[in-house]
N, C-alpha and C positions, 0 to 999 in steps of 0.2 A: 142937371145935377151931377156932381162929381162922382166917379166910381171909387170904390173902397178897396184898399190893399191892406192885407194883414202881413206884417213882417214879424216872423218868429225866429228869434236867435237869442242864445243865452249871453251874447256879448253886447253890452250896453252901447258901446261905440258903434257897432255895426247897425243896430236898430236906429240910432240917432242919425247916422250918415245916410242911410237909405231914406229915412223920413225927410231929411233936409233936401235930398236930391229929388224926391217925388211929390212933396207936399204942395207945390204950386199947381200941379195938375190933378192930384188925387187926394182923397181922404186917406190918411195912413193911420192904422191902428197897430199896436205892437203887443207882442207876447214874449216872455222871457224863458219859457220852457214849453215842452210838448203838451202838457195838460192844459195850460192856459191857451195855447194855440188851438187845441181841439175845442175848448169851450167857446172861444170867440168865432171859430170857423162855423160852428153849428148854431150860432145865435140867429134864430129865424128873423128877428127884427132888424138885424144889421149884418147879414151874411156878406162876407167880402167877395168882391168880383174876382180877385186874384190873391193867391197866397204865395209869399216868398218864405220858404221854410228851411231852416238849417237841419242837417241830419243829426248832428251830435248835440243833444240838449239834455238837461236833467229832467227828472221825474218821468218823462216819456220821450223816447227818442223820436226823431223825425220820421223814421220808417213806420213805426206804430201809429204815429199821428196821421200820416198819409193814409194808411189803411183804414183807420176809423173815420177820417174825414170823407174819403171816397165811398165808404159803405153808406154813410148818411146822405151824401150828395155826389153821385157819380159824375156829374157835369162840372164839378169844381175844377178850376184852373189852378194848378200848383207848379211852382218853379222851385226846384230844390237847390240848395247851395251847400257846398262842402269844400274842404281842402283837397288839393291835388293828391293823387295816390290812393284814393278811396274808390276805385272803379267798381269793386264788388258791391259796395253800398249804393253807388249810383245806379247800377243795373237793377238792384232790388227796388230802389225808389221809382224807377221808370216802370218796372213791372207792377208796382203798387198803384201807379196812376200819375206820377209826376210827368209833366210835359216837357220840361227843359231843365238844363243844369247851368248854374253859374258857379265858377270856381273862385275860391278865396285865394288871395286877397282880391276884393272886388275892383273892377274897372267900372266906375259909376256911369260912364257913358254907355257901357254895355248893359248895365242894369236898367237904365232908362229906355234904351232901345228895345230890350226884351219885354219890358213892361208895356211899352207903347204897342208892341206887336200883338200882345194878348188883349189889350184894352184900347184898340185902335182909334176909337172915337174920342179918347181923352176925357170921357165923362160927359160929353155934350149930348 
């Protein structure tokens, strides 16, 4: 059975690009804001194995989403993504529970490598 990745980013093109890059090996679900990400992350029936989460999103920012996701599921693997120059936010994300950082604009090879590192069996 394939593992599930939640991609939460307010930019449609980024959600689609990550899905196209990873859909061969993983089930990709998407969220366009922090509230939707939190709802999908805490879905007991389909909890994602990995979350790729943007920091700057509407309704609920990524930092708050990380805190709430980790409070409900401390073992959740979260990779945070943001633009360069936001080191303070990155530090807060790591303190909140994020495992790794991907800088925008994405290098899709890097996204796939980091994803595979956390989900090393490729869903098998």
